C-alpha positions in Angstrom: 21.7 20.8 32.6 18.3 18.9 32.1 17.1 20.2 35.7 18.0 23.6 34.7 15.9 23.5 31.6 13.0 22.2 33.6 13.1 25.2 35.8 11.9 27.4 33.2 8.2 28.4 33.1 5.7 29.0 30.5 4.9 32.5 29.7 8.5 33.6 29.8 9.4 36.9 28.2 11.5 37.1 24.9 14.8 37.1 26.6 13.9 34.1 28.7 12.7 32.4 25.7 15.9 33.1 23.9 17.8 31.6 26.8 15.6 28.6 26.8 16.4 28.0 23.2 20.1 28.3 23.7 19.9 25.9 26.6 17.8 23.3 24.6 20.2 23.4 21.7 23.0 22.2 24.0 21.4 18.8 24.3 20.5 16.5 21.5 17.2 17.5 20.0 14.6 15.2 18.0 15.7 14.6 14.5 12.0 14.3 13.3 9.1 15.8 15.2 5.6 14.9 14.0 2.7 17.0 15.2 -1.0 16.3 15.2 -2.4 19.8 15.0 -5.7 19.6 16.8 -8.1 21.9 18.4 -8.7 24.6 15.8 -12.3 24.2 15.8 -12.7 24.1 19.5 -10.6 27.2 19.8 -13.1 29.1 17.4 -16.0 27.6 19.2 -15.0 29.0 22.6 -14.7 32.5 21.0 -18.2 32.3 19.2 -16.2 32.3 15.9 -16.7 30.1 12.9 -14.6 27.0 12.7 -12.5 28.3 9.7 -11.3 31.1 12.1 -9.4 28.6 14.2 -7.9 27.1 11.1 -6.7 30.6 10.0 -5.2 31.1 13.5 -3.6 27.7 13.3 -1.9 28.5 10.2 0.0 31.3 11.9 1.2 28.9 14.6 2.6 26.7 11.8 4.9 29.6 10.8 6.2 30.1 14.3 6.8 26.4 15.1 8.5 25.9 11.7 10.9 28.8 12.3 11.7 27.5 15.9 12.1 23.8 14.8 14.5 25.1 12.2 16.4 27.2 14.6 16.7 24.3 17.1 18.2 22.1 14.3 15.4 19.7 13.8 15.8 17.7 10.5 12.2 17.0 9.8 9.0 18.5 10.9 5.9 16.6 9.8 2.4 18.3 10.3 -0.8 16.4 9.9 -2.6 19.0 8.1 -5.7 17.0 6.5 -6.5 13.3 6.8 -8.3 11.0 4.5 -11.1 11.0 7.1 -11.5 14.8 7.1 -13.4 14.8 3.9 -16.3 13.9 6.1 -16.4 17.5 7.4 -18.8 20.1 6.2 -18.3 21.2 2.6 -17.6 24.8 3.6 -15.0 23.8 5.9 -13.3 21.4 3.7 -13.2 24.1 0.9 -11.6 26.4 3.3 -8.8 23.9 4.5 -8.1 23.3 0.7 -7.3 27.0 0.4 -5.0 27.1 3.3 -2.0 25.8 1.6 -2.1 28.4 -1.0 -2.5 31.2 1.4 0.1 29.9 3.6 2.7 29.2 1.0 1.9 32.3 -0.9 2.8 34.3 2.2 5.5 32.3 3.8 7.3 30.6 0.8 10.0 33.4 0.3 10.8 33.1 4.0 11.1 29.2 3.8 13.4 29.6 0.9 15.5 32.3 2.8 15.7 30.0 5.9 16.8 27.0 3.6 13.7 24.8 4.4 12.7 22.3 2.1 9.0 21.4 1.6 7.7 18.0 1.3 4.3 16.3 1.2 3.0 12.7 2.0 -0.5 11.9 1.1 -2.6 11.1 -1.9 -2.7 14.0 -4.6 -5.5 12.7 -6.7 -8.4 14.1 -4.7 -6.8 17.5 -4.0 -8.1 20.5 -5.9 -5.7 21.9 -8.5 -5.2 25.0 -6.7 -4.0 23.3 -3.6 -1.9 20.9 -5.4 -0.3 23.6 -7.5 0.6 25.6 -4.4 2.2 22.5 -2.8 4.0 21.5 -5.8 5.3 25.1 -6.5 6.7 25.2 -2.9 8.3 21.6 -3.4 9.9 22.8 -6.6 11.2 26.2 -5.4 12.7 24.6 -2.2 13.9 21.3 -3.7 17.7 22.4 -3.4 17.3 23.7 0.2 19.1 21.3 2.7 17.9 22.6 6.1 14.7 21.5 7.9 12.3 19.5 5.8 8.8 20.8 6.4 6.7 17.7 5.5 3.0 18.3 5.1 0.7 15.1 5.7 -2.1 16.2 3.4 -5.0 13.8 2.4 -3.1 11.4 4.3 -4.3 8.1 6.0 -1.8 5.5 7.5 -4.0 2.4 7.1 -4.4 3.2 3.2 -0.7 3.9 3.1 0.1 0.4 4.5 -2.3 -1.3 2.3 -0.9 0.3 -0.7 2.6 -0.8 0.5 1.6 -4.3 0.9 0.0 -4.3 -2.7 3.4 -3.0 -4.1 5.4 -5.6 -2.1 3.1 -8.5 -3.6 3.5 -7.1 -6.9 7.2 -6.9 -6.7 7.3 -10.5 -5.4 5.1 -11.8 -8.1 7.3 -10.1 -10.9 10.5 -11.4 -9.1 11.9 -7.9 -8.1 11.6 -8.9 -4.5 11.8 -12.3 -2.8 9.9 -13.1 0.2 12.9 -13.8 2.4 14.2 -10.4 1.5 11.4 -8.5 3.1 12.4 -6.9 6.2 11.2 -4.0 8.3 13.7 -1.6 6.5 12.7 -2.9 3.2 8.9 -2.6 3.8 9.6 1.0 5.1 11.1 1.8 1.7 7.5 1.2 0.1 5.8 3.7 2.5 5.2 7.4 1.5 8.0 8.3 4.2 10.7 6.2 2.4 13.1 9.2 2.2 12.5 10.2 5.9 13.6 8.9 9.2 10.9 7.7 11.5 9.6 10.4 14.0 11.4 10.6 17.4 8.8 12.7 19.0 5.1 12.8 18.4 3.2 15.9 19.7 -0.6 16.1 19.8 -2.6 19.3 21.1 -6.1 19.7 22.3 -6.0 16.9 25.0 -6.9 14.2 22.7 -4.8 10.9 23.3 -4.9 8.9 20.1 -3.1 8.7 16.8 -6.1 9.3 14.4 -4.7 7.1 11.6 -1.3 8.9 11.6 1.9 7.4 10.8 0.9 4.0 12.5 4.1 2.1 11.3 6.6 4.9 11.6 5.5 5.8 15.2 6.2 2.4 16.6 9.2 3.6 18.9 8.5 7.4 18.9 8.2 9.3 22.2 4.6 10.8 22.7 4.0 14.1 24.3 0.3 15.3 24.7 -0.9 18.8 25.8 -4.3 20.2 26.6 -3.3 23.3 24.6 -5.3 24.0 21.5 -3.3 24.2 18.4 -3.9 28.1 17.8 -2.9 28.6 21.4 0.3 26.5 21.0 3.4 28.7 21.7 7.3 28.4 21.2 7.4 27.6 25.0 5.0 24.6 24.3 7.3 23.2 21.6 10.4 23.6 23.9 8.5 21.9 26.8 7.9 19.0 24.5 11.5 18.8 23.3 12.7 19.1 26.8 10.6 16.3 28.0 12.0 14.2 25.1 15.5 15.1 26.3 14.6 13.7 29.6 13.5 10.3 28.6 15.5 7.2 28.0 14.7 5.6 24.7 15.3 1.8 25.0 13.8 0.4 21.8 12.7 -2.7 23.5 16.1 -3.1 25.3 16.9 -2.5 28.9 
């Protein structure tokens, strides 16, 4: 079955894409897929367009990939939308990025509700503009009773800050007697992280050819499978996601064993 899947080529027509989806679903798919959506700016530069044009095009890809992940039976799709370091970018670009959740969810939210997708967010809300936060919180509220795919946006998220804050909470709970030092395990520590209600990612995808984590889910990705592609995020297609999932299906996960 796996060899049959690997025979499919990129650029297949719609009927072949449908066949690929059917074949992929016959084998266990990753429960949690995390994606570092990289390359929007370079995509725009190659076309002599402003960087924001790449972000807008990338937003359309989020819709396609979310729909496919949901169809495949993925439980959680975490998208690295804006890091704590991204505030260093030009103000005009940051301002545009902060408007994207409102535009995306304003258009796509009815479809998310219809497809039983639940919206969640990890990251720090305090620095987000009110219109950005309102759009996210509205989507979270409107989809809270859905029990299909969890679409989890990592927005104003940085893993090092997340871990430091978790350590502080652990220390406070130890000091107050809520937690004893000998009770601290990996599972207990994970419960202090922003992803406490989610499983760790099984598969990490990064687009654009960069091969690094960029301060993304450093604790949670300890035993995830990584899949890198040269494809820029705005060019990322359903076939690319299937390629990543098929590669995952061909790997043996030992988690430190043999």
